[in-house]
C-alpha positions, -999 to 999 in steps of 0.1 A, spaced: 746 -343 188 754 -330 153 717 -314 142 714 -305 107 684 -286 87 673 -316 71 668 -330 108 646 -304 119 624 -304 87 622 -345 92 607 -340 130 584 -311 113 573 -333 87 566 -363 103 548 -344 132 526 -325 104 520 -359 81 515 -380 113 533 -412 100 567 -419 79 550 -426 43 533 -393 39 564 -372 56 589 -392 33 566 -379 3 565 -345 15 603 -347 17 610 -365 -15 627 -391 1 622 -431 4 606 -444 34 637 -461 40 661 -433 36 638 -414 63 638 -442 88 672 -443 90 679 -407 93 654 -408 122 677 -441 141 711 -423 133 698 -391 152 682 -408 180 716 -427 182 731 -391 185 705 -382 212 705 -412 231 668 -410 235 641 -418 212 622 -391 195 588 -409 186 561 -429 205 563 -457 182 533 -478 193 511 -445 188 489 -441 154 492 -417 140 530 -415 150 533 -391 179 565 -374 190 580 -383 227 588 -353 248 621 -352 236 609 -351 200 582 -322 210 616 -304 225 634 -308 189 601 -296 172 602 -267 191 636 -259 178 624 -265 143 597 -242 149 621 -217 158 650 -221 138 634 -231 103 613 -199 96 648 -176 101 663 -200 76 633 -198 53 637 -160 55 669 -156 49 668 -180 20 642 -156 3 661 -127 13 692 -141 -6 667 -149 -36 656 -114 -38 691 -101 -36 702 -121 -68 673 -109 -84 677 -74 -75 644 -70 -59 655 -65 -20 686 -46 -7 696 -15 13 691 18 3 707 40 29 707 78 17 730 105 30 720 140 19 749 170 19 722 191 5 701 201 34 672 221 13 672 186 -8 648 170 19 620 187 -1 629 172 -34 638 135 -21 611 126 -4 585 126 -33 611 103 -51 609 81 -20 573 77 -17 571 69 -54 602 45 -50 581 25 -19 555 17 -42 573 -7 -62 602 -14 -39 585 -24 -6 614 -50 2 643 -26 1 656 -11 32 656 27 30 668 49 53 679 89 55 708 101 73 716 141 68 748 139 57 757 172 76 772 154 109 797 135 91 816 127 59 791 115 39 816 105 11 837 86 32 813 66 45 799 61 11 832 43 3 832 26 37 797 11 27 779 25 56 756 45 29 749 35 -5 739 71 -20 750 105 -13 729 135 -26 762 163 -31 766 192 -50 803 186 -48 817 160 -72 851 141 -62 874 118 -81 869 84 -57 880 53 -67 850 32 -73 824 60 -71 803 74 -100 788 109 -96 755 109 -115 739 139 -126 709 148 -114 698 183 -125 712 220 -122 698 246 -102 706 281 -92 710 298 -57 689 329 -55 688 357 -31 654 358 -15 641 390 5 605 403 16 591 424 -13 596 456 7 632 449 10 656 476 -5 677 451 -23 647 437 -44 650 471 -63 679 457 -81 684 435 -108 708 410 -92 724 411 -59 764 415 -52 785 396 -21 788 434 -11 752 437 -6 752 414 24 776 434 46 746 451 65 722 421 62 710 391 88 716 363 66 690 336 76 705 299 69 702 261 75 721 251 103 752 236 85 787 243 82 795 275 59 813 256 32 780 233 26 760 266 21 762 280 -19 759 316 -4 793 312 14 809 286 -8 803 305 -39 801 339 -33 805 356 3 840 334 12 856 342 -21 846 378 -18 858 378 17 824 396 30 806 388 62 771 396 71 762 416 100 744 385 115 732 350 110 703 334 120 700 294 115 668 277 106 659 242 103 630 245 80 627 261 46 590 274 55 600 288 84 631 305 64 603 321 40 585 329 69 610 351 87 618 365 52 584 378 44 585 394 76 615 412 68 635 393 97 665 389 75 673 380 37 683 342 25 698 328 -4 680 293 -11 679 271 -45 653 284 -70 635 250 -69 631 251 -36 614 288 -37 593 275 -64 582 245 -46 577 257 -11 553 284 -24 546 298 10 535 334 5 540 361 -20 558 385 2 588 376 -9 610 382 -43 640 366 -57 669 379 -76 700 366 -90 731 362 -75 759 385 -95 754 399 -128 761 366 -144 740 346 -120 756 313 -103 744 277 -113 755 248 -94 745 208 -103 731 182 -78 747 146 -81 741 112 -65 770 95 -57 769 58 -59 793 33 -56 799 14 -94 795 -22 -83 756 -6 -72 748 11 -104 738 -24 -120 711 -31 -94 673 -28 -108 661 -11 -75 695 15 -77 684 20 -114 647 26 -103 656 55 -77 678 70 -104 648 70 -128 624 85 -104 650 111 -92 656 121 -128 617 126 -135 616 144 -105 643 166 -112 625 176 -144 594 184 -129 613 206 -108 630 226 -135 598 226 -160 579 246 -131 
């Protein structure tokens, strides 16, 4: 048998309408054309699909089997058509995000909360870009946006500026180093450094300060949550380096103090890496717009 979608729609329409005339009107074809279509389908099947002597017209047992198939297949086809329509209109799609900046979870969640209210049909997922190479995954279309502070020249990839931030030294208010106007790399030699559990090259304190100065802290303690890092710092269990906006945003306690890194300070810039072909999608433009608005809020605090 060669069953087409129109055959399934025909069976469903006749069953719901209870007659050929009303079904033909629903399908926008003539009654004669509908009769020929049924005859051709029955010839293929080799069985009658309707009990013709009944009023209203009823499906035979074979016809009911075909109706069951129509009920299974047609909603899936309609859902796919709706999805394709949404994709063409830019109202649906996929937004899988990888984050190379561990602290950026604090900043990203308010953005996504606003985003989902307007774009509920977009499939949003977050993958911490710490256990895999996020930018190659972006090139392979495994993810759709990467939050990163390390832009690269990559074919077909645009790095959209989000905001600048300053990594700052954080220590308990009673810690001796807070008496200094700024903290240098050498000051970390006898300190327990509390960091996120990521590679050193992805931590500003190492990539921008300690590795170039060839300085190693006396101990390193890795902690997943920002609030816990600040709790330990406030308890004088170690020191940390966090983005300035993170310290302002979390506001866990008043028992710690921040100081600049080096006399000149260190400034970093956060980017959203996106495939150039995706920049024109309405939901991508909206996410970047919301990200910019949230960034301005952070910087104005």
